[in-house]
N, C-alpha and C positions, 0 to 999 in steps of 0.2 A: 800436325801430325807429326805423333810419335816416331821416337826416332829406333825404335825395334821393328816398326812396319815398313820403312824408307824401302828398306832394299829388297820387301818383296815389290812395292808398286813401282821400283826403275827394273825387278828382271820382268814383270807383267809390258813395262813401256818400252822395255827393248824387243821383246820376242815377240810382241805382236806385229812390229813390222817386219821381221824375220820374216816370219812364217806366211805374213800376207804375201811380200814376196816369191815365196816358194811355191806358193799357190798360182801366182802367176806364170812362174816360169815351167811349172808340172803340168801334166794331163796326159791326153792320148798323145801329143806328141812334147817335146820337150822345146822350148824357146832361150835361149840364153839373154843374161840379166840385160847386155846391150840393148838389144831390140824393144826387152819390155821396156826399159827408159824411154829409148826411142819414142814410142808408141804413146807413152803416159806424156812425154812433154811434147808433141807433136810434130818431132821431126823425120825426116824422113827414114822410110823402111818397107819394107817387102807388105803390097797388099793386106794377105793373108794374114800376117802376124797382126798388123792394125785391127783386123776383123776378131780374129781371135781377142787377143785381150781387150779390146774396148768394148765388142760386143758379146763375149760370152764369159771371160775369165773376171775381169774386172766387176762387175754386176754379182757374181757368183759371191766374191770375195766379201764386196761390202755387206751383202744379205747373208754373208756366217758371223761379219761385225755386230749389225744388226741385229739379228734373229736370235745368237748367241748370249748380246746382254740382255735381250730381255725377256728369253724365258726364264736366264737364271735370276734375273731380279724379282720376277713375279712368285719364282719356288718360295726364295727367302723373305718375302714379304708374307706368304701364305703361312709358311711356318711358325713365324713368330705372331701374326695375328691368329691362327690356332692352335697355338702351344702346343706344337706337334712338328719331332724331327722329321715326321715318314710322310707331310705333308708338302703336298706342290703339283700343278698343273696337270699332271699324267694319274698320280694317285688318287687325289681327290677327283677324277672324271671329268677336267674342265678341259682338259683336251678333248675329251669323248664327246663332248657335251656340242664343241665347236666342230666337231668331226660330222657330228648330227647336223648341226645347221647346213655344212656344207654338201651332202649327202641329199638333205633335203632340197637343194637347189639344182645339183647336178641332175639326181635320178628321179627325184619326188615329183617333179613340176611336169608338165607336157608340152609339148612342141620342141621348140631349135634349142634349150639348154644341154643337150648331148656333145656343145662344142666344145674347141681345147678349152685348157682353164683361161689363157690370157683374156679371151672375148668374153668372159663373165667375172675377171677379179674385181670390178666393182662389187657384183654380186655376191660374189664369193666371200670378201670381206665383211659386209653387213651379215649376210648369215652366219659365219663364226663367231660375230660378237653376239648375237642374238644365243647362240649356242651355249654362247661360253658364258653367258650372264646368265642364263635359266639354270646350269647346272649352279654355279658358283654362289646365288641368291639361295635357293635349296639349300646348299650343304653350310649357309651362312645361318639362314634361318634353322635347320634342325640344332649348328652350332649353340644356339642358346638353349637349349636344351637341353642338350647331350654334352656332360661335361667329361665321358668318357672317352678316352680318345683312340681307346680300339672302336668302341662303337662308332665313332665320327669317321674312322677310317675304313669300316664295314660299308658304312648307307656311302660314302662316297665310290667306293668298288661296285655297290648296285648299283648307282644312279649311271656307273660310265657302263656297266653289263648291259642296262637298259636302253639307255643311249644304242649302244653296241648291238643291241638284239634288235633295234626297229632299222637300223643302218644295214642288217642282215634280210631281214626282211625285203626294204629298197630293193638291195642286191640281187634278190629272187626273181624281183618281179621286171627291173630294169633291161632296157637294150643293151647290145653288147657294145656300142661304143662308148654310152655313157658309164657300163661298169668299168670300161678302160681305163675311162678317165680318172675316176675316184680311183682304181685301185692302183693306180700310178701314183696318182697324188698323195695318199693314206702310207706312200714307203719313203716320204719325206725327201724334199728334193730342194736343193737349192738354185738351182739349172733355170728351172722355169719363171726366174724373177727377172722380168722385163727392166730396163732402167726405168719406165713410168712406171711400175709397176714398183719400183725400189725406192722411189721417191713417195711413193704414198706412204709405203710402210716405214720410209725412215721418219717421215712428218708424224705417222701415229704413234711411234715407237718412243720418240723423244718428246711427246708430251705426255706420254703414260712414263715415263723414266722420271721428268721433271716433277709429278706429281708423289712417284715415290721417292725419291730424293729430298722434296718435301713433310714427305712423314718419318725423315728417319729419328728425329725425339722424341714421339709419340711412340713409335715401335720400340723403341729404349725404354722408354715407362710402362710399356705391355708386358714386357720383358718380367716385371715384377708379377703381373696378373690384373687384370681387368679392375679389380677395387684399388689399386693402388693407384693406378694410370686415374681414376674416377676422383681419389682424394687427392690427387696432386691438382685438380683444374683441367683436365683435359676433356672434352667433348668426344665421349667415345664414340657416339653414334656417325659424328662427322667425317672422325678419322677413320673407319669401318667405311664408306662411303665411298672416298677419298681412294681408299685401297683395295676395294673393290671395283671400281671405276680404273684404278691403273692397270688391273688384273685383265679385266677385261679389254684393254687397249692392248697391252703386252702380247698377252696368251691368243685374243684371237686374233690381231693382227698376223702375228707370226703365224699361227695354225693356217690359216689363209691361202697365206703366197707362199708358203712351203712347205705344208702338207703337218702334221703330228708330228712334233720331236721330243719321245723319251725319254726319262730321266736326265736330261741335264737341266732342268729347275728343279732336281732335286738332289742330285750332288754335288754341282757345284757351290752353293751356299755352304755344307760342310767341309769341300776342300781349303773354301775360304777361311773358314771359321777355325779349322786346322792349323792354317800357313799363318796369321794373323796372333792367333792365342786370344782371340778378346771378341767380344759380344755386340759393340758398339757399330750401332748402324751409322754413324756418321761415317765410320771408314769400312765395314764390310759391304754398303750398297756399292760404292764406287770399284770395290776389290773385288767382291763378285761380279761388275756388269765388265770389270777385265777381264776375269779368268771365264767367264763364262763365250767373251766373244774369242778369247785363243782359244779356248777346250773344240768349240764346236767350229773355229776355221781348221786344226787339225783333222779334226773327224772330216770335214771336208776334202781337206786333203786326199788325205786315203783313201775317201770315196771316190775324188776323182780318178786317184791314178789306178785304181785296184777295180774299179766298175763294182763297187757294193754300194746297196742301199744305205743310206742316209743315217736310219732309224736303228738299224742293223748295230752299227758303229757304236750310237749312242745308249742303245741300252747293254752291249759287252763294257760300255766305260761304266753307268751308271746303276748295275747291279752289284758287282761287286758292293759298292760304297753302299747301297744298302741292306747288304747282309753285313755288313762291318757294325751299321750303326742298330742293325736290329741285337746281335750279339754284343754292342758295348752296350744298349741301354737295358 
């Protein structure tokens, strides 16, 4: 690791535990650090404290770490793959595709699927994967024919708008309970992730991150263009399939459990590039994962203290970055 980047990784490694324990201590009611440590270590502490820490705040904070790293790495891969600084799960419609898959499950199927989200979490994951895969494959197919960056962006926005339109039709005809379940899900929240769901989400995200880190060298080659990558002996088709599978796993899983989290995948890779001043994905991928985990953890801390929707906070963070990119590029 270059010496110039070591302080950045050290800062991230120090800040993440600090913010993590801050999230465990704060919320609707503050809990002293000593009680938090007792609850985590299994020592004697008030039963209500143990319930709040182990049953609510710990799964929520761990979900923030997992989801933040997953969405950020997903955005970095898409920006490199499509050679587009504005690419990301939210902008290219991948989030909308995952949301459509969830909407079809929650509001589109007859019968008892209007129950709570945890009851159908397994179905939500499969539905989100399917929806994200459908949109991503359409964008990838179009990317082979549309060399213009703006045209690809417009296509992604149109696909996202089409998915949103179908969701609105489903909302119009759905029952009150199904509609309420879906609307609350779209606001984005980490509080609904149960310990069992956290285990499933973590396994899928770790698998997706492993696939992403394995693509570090091919992604570096693609920075110079697909023709250069092919001339260096890279199997471009195999690498694209691996990146698409990793994107589906990362984006689809997080969207299923936490709702659509906007702009984190777009903003964090640019923040990481700005901090590192490098384009080497062997450094960018782990730094982006750590920075995304830290930023989403901070957003969730603010969300829990002030009872604000998570998506509103991530949008307020990401929109200035998008404006900066537009003016810079």
